[in-house]
N, C-alpha and C positions, 0 to 999 in steps of 0.2 A: 134506227140502226145506223152504226157508223159507216161512212162511205169514203172512198178515195177523194171525192169532191170536197168533203169537209176537211180532210187532211191538207189538201191543196190550198184551201182558203186559210187555214191556220198557219201554214208555212210560207204562204205567198209564193208558191212555186206552181209550175204547170202540172196539169193532171198527168201528162205524159211522163214527166220526171218522177212524180210520185209513184206511178204505176211501175215504172222500170225498177225503182228501188225495192218496192214491196214484192216484186217478182224475183228478187235476188239477182238482178242483172246490173246493179250499180257499178261494179268494178269493170264489167265488160264494156259498158257504155261510157266509162271514164268519168263518172260522176264522183265528185270529191268525197272523201271520207266524212268531212264535216257536214256536207249536205245530206249524205245518207243517214248519218246519226240524227240530224235534225228531223228528218222525215220519220224515222223509226220511233224517236221519242214522242213526236206528235201523235203517231198511231197508237202508242201505248197509253198516251194521255187520255184518249177517248175510248179506250178499251178495244182497239182494233189491233190484234196481234197476228201479223201475217205468218202463215206457215211456209216459211222459206224452203224447208226441206221438201215438202210435198210438191211445191211448184217446180223445184229444180228437177225432181224425178219425172215430171210431166213434160219438161221441155225436150224437144226433139234433138237438140244439140247437146244435151247433158248426158253424162254417163248414167246407165241404169243401175249401177251398183251403189247402194247407199254407203255413205261415208260417216263413220261414228267417231267422235272424239271422246276419249276417256281423260278427264281432267284429274291429275294426281298431285296432291300437295307435296311440296318438297320435304316436309318433315314427317310424312307417313312412313311407317316401317317398310324399308325397301324389299324385305324378303316376301312381302305380300304380293308384290308386282308379278313375279313369276307364276305364283299360284293363280292370280287373277286371270292372266292371259291363257293359262292352261285350261281354265274353265270356259273362257270366252271363245276359244277356238273350237269347242266341241260341236257347236251347231254347224260350223263349216265342214268339219270332218264327217258329220252325219248327213251332209248335203241337205240340210234343212233350210239354211239361209246362206246367201252370198253377200259379203259386205267387206268394206275396208275399215280398219281401225287404226287410229293414231293416238299415241300417248302425248298428252299436253301437260307438262309440268307447270305448276303455278305456285306463287307464294301466298301465304295467308294475307287476308285483307286486300286481295286484288281481284275480287270477283268482277269488278267493272271490266277488267281485261278479258275475262271469260265471255262476258256479254258482248264485247266488241268483236271478238273472234266469231261468235255464233251469229251475230247480226250481219257479218260480212257474207254469209251464205256459203261458207266453206264446207260446212258439215250438214248432214241431214238430221242428226240426233246427237245427244250428249249423255254421258254417264259421269256423274260427279261422285268422287270418293273422298272420305275423310273430312267432309265439311263440318265446320263448327256450328253451334246453335245460332250464333249471330249471322253467319253466312247463310244458313238455311232461311232465317227470317228475311234477309235481304232478297233472296231468290223468290220467296213467296210473295213479296211486295212488288218485285220487278222481274217477272218471269222471262226466261230466255225465249228467243224467237224460234227455237227448234224444240222438238220433243225431248224431254229431260227425265232421266231416271237417277234416283239416289241409291248409292251403295251403302248398306248398313246404317241407314237413317230412316226413321219412321216419319211419314208425311201424309197429310190428308190431301194435299194439293198436287203431289207428284207421284208417279209410279215409283215403287221402291222395293228392294229386297233387303231384309234386315233380320237381326236376332234380338231377343229380349236381353239387353245387356245388364239390367238390374238383376234379372234372375240368375245370371252367371255368378255374380258376387254372392247372391243369397244362397244358392245351392252349394257353393264352395264352402261357405261358413257352416252350412248344415252338414256337409260331409265331414268336416273336421270335428264337429260336435258328436256326430254319430261314431266317429273313430275314437272318441274318448279323450280328445285333447282339451286342455284347459287354458294354455298360454299359446297364443298364435301371433304371427307377424305377416307383414306384406312389404314387398318392394315394388313401387309403382312409378311409372313415368311421370316426371314433374308436370308435363303439360296436362296429364289426365287429372291431377289434383286440382289444377286451376281452371279446368274447362267446365262448361255447363254440361257437356256430354261425358260426365264422370260417373255414369250410372253403375258400371260394374264395380268400381272402387267404393262408391257409396253403398251399393247393395251389400258388399262384403262387410264394411264397417258397421252399418246399421244392424245387420243380421247377427254379427258377433255380439253386439250389445244386447240384443233380444235373447240370445241363446246363453248368455252368461260367460262367453269366451273372453279371456283377458287379452286385450290388445293395447299394450303399453305404447306410449308416444315414441319411445326410442326404438321400438320394433316396427314402426311405420316409417320407412325411408323412401323419400322421393328423389329421383335421379334422372339425368338425361336418358332418353329411350335408345340406349346403345349398350353393347356388351361391356364397354368400359364403365358405363354408369351402373349396370347391375353388379359388376365386380366391386366397385368402390362402395356401393351401398351395403353389400354383404359384409365387407370389412368393418364398416361402422357398427353393424349389429354384433358381430363377433367380438370386436374390441371394446364394445360399450360397457362391458362388465355386467354382473348380475346374472340371473337365470335366463337362459336362451329360450325362445319359443320352441315348441315341439312340432309345430306345423307352420309352413310358410306358403302364402298364396302370391303368385306372380302374374299380374294381369297381362304381361308381355313375356312370351316364352324365351326370347333370346337373352333377356336379363337373368333368367333362372339358369340358363346354360353357363353364363359367365360367372354366376355365383358359386357353382359347384366346386371349382378349384379352391375357393376360399374356405368353404366348409370342410373340404378334404384335408387341407393343410392344418386346420384347427382340430382335426381329429373327430369331427362330427360325422358319424356314420349315417348315411341315407339308405333306407328309411328307418333304421333301428332307433336312432336318437332324434331324428327330425324328418318328418314327411314333407314332401314338396308337391304342390299342384300348380300347374300353369294354365294359361289360356292361349289358344291358337292352334297347336298341333302342326308345327313346322318340322321339316326333316331333321333339323338340329336337335329337336327334343326327342325324336325317335332314337337317335344314334349317340346321344350323350351317355356318359357313364356316371351314375346309373341312368337309364332311360327315364324320361319324365312323364308322369301321369298328367293328363290335361283335360280341360274342357274344350272340345273341338269347335273352332270357328270354321264352318263349311265354305271356305272362300271360293273353291272351284264351282260348287253348286250355285252359290249366290251370283257369281260372275255370269254363269250360263243363263240364270234367270234375268239378269240385267239386260243381256243381249236380246232375249225373247221379248222383254217388256218394251225396250226402246224400238225394236223392229216392229212390234205390234202398233206402237203409236205412229211410227213413220208411215206404215202402210194404211193405217186408219186413224187419221188425226182427230176424228171426232170421238174416238173411243175414250171412255172415262179412265182415270188413273186406277192402277191396281197395286195392291200391297201383298207381298208374299213374305211370311215369317218362317224362319228356319229353326229347327231344333238344334240344341247344343249338347250333345251327349258327352258323358264321361268316357275317356279312354284310359284305362288303368294300365300302368307299366310299373317299373321297379321302384320308382320314387314314392309310391303310395301303397306299397305292399301288394298283396293279391286280393285286395278288397273288391267285392262284387256287388255291393249294395247300390241300388239305383234310386236316385232322387228325381 
């Protein structure tokens, strides 16, 4: 079994120094960041991962309120953030848990910075949102030193709250087929096309092929994940000539909202001439004209689950990881007629 003595031998540092760092008191005792990182790397090298969060909670001079960091990538849809924290606060309002939460923005390919922040012992637990497949592999190879939960990512090594993203694309295509459409299209964030986590886009494209739905290349537009991007992509489809699709799937709802004025100016009546289905269920989709039918992403419920999962790991570090999968129901509004068929 790995011991503090072995770490001290590997780093050629005193047992006292190693113990201080592994107990999360390196900053308090003014041990340099370089030395702290050296000790933590040696600990991970022999499979010794100190539970900094649990030790801080046990210290008499530490606050008893757990501190949770939610790491939010800078390119993730900003409208998700409000919904996430609306769900995260429910456990406090219900007086089930008391905790502090901090939002920690980060840039892609900078997970080493997340590790540095967590290794400093500033937080008892972490929730990671929007991570790429590459970033997830990095985390699985080099775990954080505090309990970690993944938002909307499936993992065997971490607790997670997620939805079946491939199914979202699949059942969207099945809905269009059931509605009698033959020619369909999609406007998708460019990052989603390039990402390994492109399952809802892939699920839609592959299911269209299986169902015999025509998805022409010019009717598949990739654009920045902004309202401007959605508007510009819609103009390309409208101005591209030839027959237009009679149904459009938008994996990001705000891009559909921005596309509506383009279709309106072109005289394309929604849903009579073109039906629209989105993914997300943000407020803008509810109050657009026409209101948009959607596949619901239950952000609030998933955020609440993330809090419960990370608090469970903080209070019981030996507990095994848990995975919670959420349903993604259709919510039918004006853009997809009054259709009530469930898939």
